[in-house]
N, C-alpha and C positions, 0 to 999 in steps of 0.2 A: 536732719540728722544724717541722712545718706551722704549728702555733700561733705559734711564734716568728716565722716568716716573715710571717704575717698581721699580727701586732702591729707588726713593723717596717714592713711595707708601709703600714699605716694611718697610723702616725706620720709616715713619710716623705711620704705623700700630703698630709697636712695641712700639713706644713712646706714642701713644694715648692709647694703651691697658694698659701699665704700669701706665700712669697718671690717666686714668679712674678708674683703680682698687684702686689706692691710694685715689682718691677723694671719691669713693663709700664705701671703707672699713676701712679707717683710719681717721675718722672724728675727733676723740679726738686729734690726733697729728696735724691735719690741723687747728683745732679751736684755738690752741695755737699760730699759726702764723698770722691768720687773721680771723675776725669774720663777714665778709661782708654777708655771706649767712648762713641760718640755715642748720641743718643736712640734711633735705630733699632736699634742693637746691643743696648741694654738691653731694649728692647721685644721683640726677637726671643728673647732669652734667657728673658724672662718668659713668653712664649707657649709656648716649648719646655717650661719647667718646669710650667706649668699643664696642658698636654696630657699630659705625662709623669705628673703626679699622678693624672689620671683613668685613664690606662692602667695604673697600678700596681694599681688595684682592680677596675675594671669587667670586663676580659676574664677574669680569674681567677675572679671571683665569678659571672659569668654562664656560665662554662665555654664561652665563644665565642671562638675563636682565642686560646687560653691562651698561645701563644708571644709574644703582644704584651706580656705582663707582664714577663718577664725581659728582653725587648728594650728596653722602656721603662726598666727599672732600669739596664741597661747604658748606654743613652744618657745618662740622668741622671748616672750615675757619671762618665762621660767629660766631660760638660758642666761638672759641678761641679769636677772636677779641673782643667780648663782655667781655670775661674773662680778657683780657689785660686791658680793661677799669677799671675793678674792681681792678686789681693789681696796676694800675696807681694811684688809690686813696690812696694807702699806700706808694708808693715810685716811684719817677721818676729817681732814680739813675741808671746810666748805669754800671751795674756790673753783673758778671756771677751768683751771688747769688740772684739777683732780678728775680722773676718769670716773671715779665713784659717782660724782654728781650727775654726769651724763648717763651713766648706766642706770641709775635709779629713775631718771626722767624717761629714758627710752623704755624701761620695763613697765612703768606706769602707763605710758601711751600705748604700748603693745597690748597690755591687759585691757585697756579701754576699747581698743579696736576689736579684740577677741570677744569681749562681752557684747559690744554693739553688733557685731556680725553674727554671733550665735543667736541673739534675739531676733534679728532680721532674716534668718534662714527661712526659706519657704518650707511649709510643712508638707510632708510626703503623704 
């Protein structure tokens, strides 16, 4: 189970880092697709995702404050679920080009990592 969690954490970290950078630094391109949030809102979501991506890996790997890893995964799951609701406002079509599908999958995987890491935390 630990290996599966590390694989998921690594994959999610890469995806959230890329998605967060896109949201934070490519607003003009993002604004042509959907206008649900202003520039500051998308930038804030991007920073949250990039910070969460780092916290998915670093605390667990360094064994320094390992509670930050499941906490980051839980925050990312909630943030992505909220973002899925924004995407659902635009389209409910089940297609790989719809960001709703990706957001729901990412939220479920982040929630799985959060639960798996909370259960595996060393008791103090």
